[in-house]
C-alpha positions as CSV (number, residue, x, y, z in Angstrom):
1,X,33.0,-9.0,9.8
2,X,30.1,-9.3,12.3
3,X,29.1,-12.7,13.7
4,X,25.7,-13.9,12.6
5,X,24.5,-14.0,16.2
6,X,25.2,-10.3,16.7
7,X,23.2,-9.5,13.6
8,X,20.3,-11.7,14.8
9,X,20.4,-10.1,18.2
10,X,20.2,-6.6,16.7
11,X,17.4,-7.8,14.4
12,X,15.4,-9.1,17.3
13,X,15.9,-5.9,19.3
14,X,14.7,-3.8,16.4
15,X,11.6,-6.0,16.0
16,X,10.9,-5.6,19.7
17,X,11.2,-1.9,19.5
18,X,8.8,-1.9,16.5
19,X,6.4,-4.0,18.5
20,X,6.4,-1.6,21.4
21,X,5.9,1.4,19.1
22,X,2.9,-0.2,17.5
23,X,1.3,-0.9,20.8
24,X,1.9,2.8,21.8
25,X,0.3,3.9,18.5
26,X,-2.7,1.6,19.1
27,X,-3.1,3.0,22.6
28,X,-3.1,6.6,21.3
29,X,-5.3,6.1,18.4
30,X,-8.1,4.1,20.1
């Protein structure tokens, strides 16, 4: 069983990656 903190950490990292990807998309489409 995974500790909740590890899950939250992975969740935050994935959100950060999504954020960076969106910024890249915005840069390329503008």
